[in-house]
N, C-alpha and C positions, 0 to 999 in steps of 0.2 A: 342597240340597233336604232338606226335612223328612222324617224317617223315620216320622212319625205325623201325623195330622190328622183333623178331622171330615170327614164326607162328606155332600154335599148333592145330591139328585136332584130335577129339576124336570120336570113333564109338563104342558104346556098342554092344556086340555080345552075343549069347546064350551060347557059350563055347570058349575054346581056350586059356584061361589065358591072360597074358599081352603081347602084341607084340608092339615093338617100331621100327619105321623106321626113321632114321635121315639122312637128306641131307643138303648140303650147298646151300644157296641161291645164286642168281646170283652175288650179290654185293661182297660176300666173294670169290667166284670163280674168279672174275675179279681182285680183289685187293691183294690177298695173293697167293704167288707161292706155298707154302707148308703149308697146314692146315689140321690137322687130328681131326675128331670128337672123343670124348671119347668113350672107350669101353662101351658096353651095361651096365655092372654092375657098371660102374663108372658114368653113366649118371644120373643127378639129377632128370630128368623126370621119369626115370625107378624107381629110389629109392622112389620118392614121390608116384607113383602109387602103388608100393609094400607096402609102409607104410600105405596108405589109406585103402587098402583092409584088411591088417592085423588088423587095428584098428576097422574096422566096422564088420568084420566077413562075409562080402559079398564075394561070390565066384568071383574071378577076371576073367573078360571076357571083354577085351577092346582092341581096335586097336588104336594106337597113331601114328601120323605122326608129326615129328618136322622138320621145315625148319629154319635153322640157318642163320640169317642176321646180328645179333650182333656179332662182332668179339669175338673170344674166348680169355680168359686171358687178357681182355681189361680193367678191373676195372669198368665195366658198369653194373654188376649184372645180366647178361643174364641168367646164369645157375640158380641162386637163384630165379629170377622172373619166370622162366619156371617151377621150382618146385612148387612155390606157385600157379601158374595158374593151374597146374595139380591137386593139392589138391582141389582148388575151383571148377574147372570144374567137376571133378568126384563127388564131394559132391552135386553139382546141378543136374547132370545127374541121381544120385541115390536118389533124392528127399530129400536132406539135412539130412542125418543121424547124422552128426556131427555139433557141434556149431563152431562159428568162433574161440572162445577161444581154443577149442580142436584142430582145424586145425593149429592154431599158435603153440601150444605145439608140435604137430607132426613136424611142420616145423622147430622148434628150434633144433630138433635132426638131421635134414638134413644139416643145415648150419646156421650160425649166422645172415645172412641177410634175410633168408626166412620168418620169422614172419613179418618183415616189409612189404614185398610184399603181404603177406596174408591180413594184416591189410588194406593196400591199401590207406593210407592217409599220408600226410606230417606229420612227427612225430619226436619227440625227443626220441632217442633210447639209452638205457643203459643196464647194466648187460652184458650178453653175446649175446644181441640182442633180448632177450625175454621180456624186459620191455619197453613198448611204451606209450607215451603220445602225444595227438594231438599237432601239432605245426602250428597254423594258419599262412598261407603264402599268402599275397595278392598282392605283386608287380607283375605287368604285364610285359611281354617281351618274349624274346627268349633265349634258351640255345643252344649255338653252341658247338658241340662236335668235338674235334680234336683227331684223332687216327693215330699213326705213322706206322701202319702196322707191328707191331711186338708184341709179348705177353710177359707178366711178370707173373711168377708163384706166386700166392698169398702166398703159403707156404714159398717160398724163402724170400719174403718181411717180413713175420712175423719172420722167423728165424733170419734175419738180425736185426730186432728190439730186439729180445732176446739177441743176441750177443753184441749189442752196448748199450743195456739198455736205449733206447731213449724215451720210453713212458712217457709223461708228466702227464697224468691223471688229468689235471686241468679243472675244470668246466667252466672257463672263465666267460662270462657274464650271465650264466644261473641263478646262485643264485641271482645276482644283479638285473637282469631285469625280472625275472620270466621265465617261459617256453615259450620263443619266443613270449611274449605278444606284443613286439614292431616290429614284422616282417611285417611292412606295407610299408616300403620303401627300396630301394636297399642299402641306406646308413646304415640302421639298419642290413640288412642281411650281409653286407660286413665283419663285425667283426667276424662272425661265420664261414667264408669260409676259414678255415685253416685245413690242413691235415698233421698229424704227419708223414705219410708215405713219405712226401717230403724229410725228413731228410735221408731216406734210398735210395729213388729212384733217386733224382736229382744228387747226387754225382756219381752214377753209370751211369746215362743217362743225361748228361748236356743239350742235345738237348731239353729235355722236359721243363727244366726251361726257356730256351730261348723262347720256344713256349708259355709258360704262359705270359712272358713279352710282347710277340708280341700281344697276345689277349688284354692285357691291353692297349697297344699302339694303337690298332685299335678301342678302345672305349668301351671295356667291363667294366661294372660296377664293376664286380669282376670276378676272374678266379682262378682256382686251379686244382690240380690233382684229378681225380675221382677214389675213392677207392684206391687200391694199384697200379693203373696205368696199362698201360702207357697212357691211354686216359686222356685228360684234358677237362674242360668245361669253357666256357665264357658266362657270362650273359649279354645280350644286351637289351636295351629298344626298 
């Protein structure tokens, strides 16, 4: 169970459209000197709520409060998971007018990571994020997250990828071993914990590569960059 996370509260109303109040949680206020929440029209929670009501034809009337505890631009999927949570919560509050498949389709238009969070299971993801297959994962342990208190813009990371033509697009052990059928030990997991974004991020931020090496030195079974960074994770027994 995660020891931190964003918080979302939903309150259906009789009228008034969609209202969203976003605030920074105490952890972010204390750790970051300058941190601005996205404008309303750029907030994925707002976009998800708007998309839900447009897809169902239900008249929008909901009050949403978002408390941000996951750092912004951290590579931890905070915005994408909040969008997915919004779709799932509104669907439940309105007595399930949409199937999970339909919610995932809506999510794919909001962001490549959103369908994964709607699906809600450890998965192998392909395509542009819309193709998911279950990935049984059984090793027990803890994931330690390291965040250096600065943000990296995902668009910048992808642009650098395009400029340097770094994407390998290699399936690795997936074809050889099946879809994570051997994910029962940390040794089996280790071979999959590679992130092509490291080719872009580590040369620009050498401190992050040193942090990964430190996690391994401290006993992590595996460690790597999370998303497009700058956060890293280490898996410990």
